[in-house]
Every structure is written in C-alpha cells, then in structure tokens.
C-alpha positions, 0 to 999 in steps of 0.5 A: 497760508495755502489752506487760510487763502482757501479757507477764505475764498470758500468763505467768500463763495458761501458768503455769495451764494447765500446773498444770490440766495437771497435777491431771488427769495426777496423777488418772491418767484412762487407769486410768478405764476399770477403772470405767467397764467395771463400770458399763456391765456392771451397766447391761447386766445390770439391763437384761436381767435386769429390763428397765429403763435409765435415762440419768440414773442410769447419768450420775450411777453414772459421775460416783461411781464415776470420782469416787472412782476419782480420789480413791483415785489421788490418795490413792495418789499421796500416800501412795506419796510419804510412804512414800518409793515413788515414786521419779524412775524411777516412773510416777507422779512428780507429788510426786517432781517437785514438780509439785504439793504434796503439800497440792494432791494432798490437797486434790484427793482431798478434793474427789473424795470429795466430788463422789462423795457428790454423785453419790450425794445425785443417786442416793438423789433418782432412783434405785429402789434403797433409799438404804440400800443404796446408801449401803453399797455406795458407802461400801464402795467409798469406804472401799476406795479409801482403805484400799488405801495410806491408813490400813491401807495394804492396798497395801503389806501385799501385800493390794491385789490382793484389795482391787482385784478386789472394787472393780472387780469385784463390788462396782462391778457391783452398785452400777450394777446396784441404782441401775438396778434397785432390787435385789440380786443376786448374779447380778452376781458371776459376770459381774463376774469376767472383768473383774476379772481383767482389772483386777487384770492392770493392778495386777499389772502394776504391781507387777511393774514396780515390784517392785526399787523397792517391795523397797527401800522396804520395802513388800510386794507379791504380786510382790515374794512369789511372785518374778519365775516365779509372777508371770509364771504369775499374769500369763497367768492374770489376762489369759487368764482371762477368754478362757477363759469367753468361750469357754465362752460361744461354744459354750454360750451365744451366739455374740455371745460371740466379740465380747469372745473376739476382743480375745485378739489384743490380749492376745498382744502384751501378753504377749510384751511381759511375757515380754521385760521392757519393763514401762513402758507396759504398765498402760496398754496392759492398760487399753486391753484393759479398755476394748475387752474391757469394752465387747465383753462388754456387747454380747455380753450385749446380743445373747445371748437372755435364756433362753440367759444363765446364772444370768439364766434 
C-alpha cells in the first residue's frame, strides 16, 4: 500500500512538473529579449541625459514589461487557436496538442496582465515620474499587446507589424526612460529605431515562415501581401538596417559603436538561412541577435562621450 501511494505521489509530481513546464513554454520566454533590450536602452538614455539610475525602478520596469509581453504572447496563442491559424505544423502547439486548455491559457494571460499592473503600482510609488504619465504609456502598451490578436486582431489585417514596431521600440524605451528620469523626451525615439527594426525582424521572419498556413486560415499579414521576393527584401532592410546606423555612429560619434556594429557577423548566417528557406528556428535566432546587439548598443552609449551623442548633446 505504501509503495502504491508513493507511486501515485510520484506520478502527481511528474504531472505537475509537466504542466508547469507547459505554462512556462506557452509564455514564450525566448521572445522576452524584445522587452528587455528596450528597457535597458531607455534606462541608459535616462542616465546619459539626466544622470539618474535606480536599480529598484529598473527591476520593476523589467517586471512590468515582461509581464505584459508574456500576457500578449498568451493572448496570441489563444486567438490563433480560436481562429484556426495554429495547426500541428505551427511553431506554437500549446493548444493544438492539448498541452494546456484554452481556459488555462486565458487565465494565465489574465494573471500576467495583473502582474504588470502590480509592477505599474510599484513604479507609481517609487518612480519620480507622474502617475498619469506612467499609466498612459503602460496602458497603451497593454492595449497594443491585447489588440495584436485580440479584439480588433491587428495581426490578421496586416497591421501587426506596425503595432510591434511601435510597442517594442519607441513605446517601451520611452516608458523605461520616463520611469527612471521622471520626464518625457523625444530623444528616445531615434535611439529606439535600430532596436525596433531588429525586433520587427523577428515577427517578419515568423510571418514569412507561416505565410502559407496563414493564407489558408484566411488572415492577411504583410508577408502575404508582399510575396516571397519583396518579403525577402524587407527582411534584409530590417536585419541590416540597424548596422547602417551603427556604422554611421562609429565614424561620426564614437569608436565605441563598433561593439554593436560587429554583431553584423551574427546577421549574415541568419540571412543565408532565410534565403535557403531554413525558417523553422529563425525567429529564435534573431531574438538571440537582438539580445547581443541590444546589450552592445547600451554599452556603446555608456562608453561614448555625452557631448558627441546625437540629439543628447
């Protein structure tokens, strides 16, 4: 009897561990670089412009950004399944294979949105920024993460690329900058563009990979509208565009910008894989590039003299 009880207890533990793993995978943690690099950039710009830096504020901004990002990923999983976009051949098979129920995914998404609101409340307590400014930008980000596939379903009418570019570029960088410095500034926008291009490259690669399945499901993405040739050209612009900016900064601003520029050697194999049609893990590989490129970009801004930085001096 004791052995039988231990066996059942062991099975219960294994099932619980498997379900926790499924919850973890459903949130798509590999994509969180798209939130963390803009947060790091906004924090660095706040320090460079105003000379302020708070570790507690940084941690709360990271918590808030990741929570909303994870919630948006789960909303995407839920509505892609409901609209018949996800199949057993899709990259995300959380609901298709029954790893979690749709109610599980919806509940977890709601919990992450709640966690993001907790982070916002903490920022309102310790950040020098005005509460209404923080709340405005936060709820803009929360709304866009939901409307990408929920509600209006911007992804399904070829507007997803715009919303991702704005949310994970200018909006997140500005939110981080505001939380640290207490001020709103347009100086963040030109610095956010190289990161936003690279982050949008992740989405575009994903949509190019899923072009046929998406078309069969009756949705419209930019990759479907452009077709294979122009999608490839856009992919190259998104992938290599940031390095044009970094190259300019190496020549005219500071040699420190050679650090993000040199990550171009990570981009060449990615381009070759896209051209060869090896698309399965391409979004994840671009996410790794985004992390390394973003960190090197932050280090370069820290190392460059303030007097030479465009729009800051």
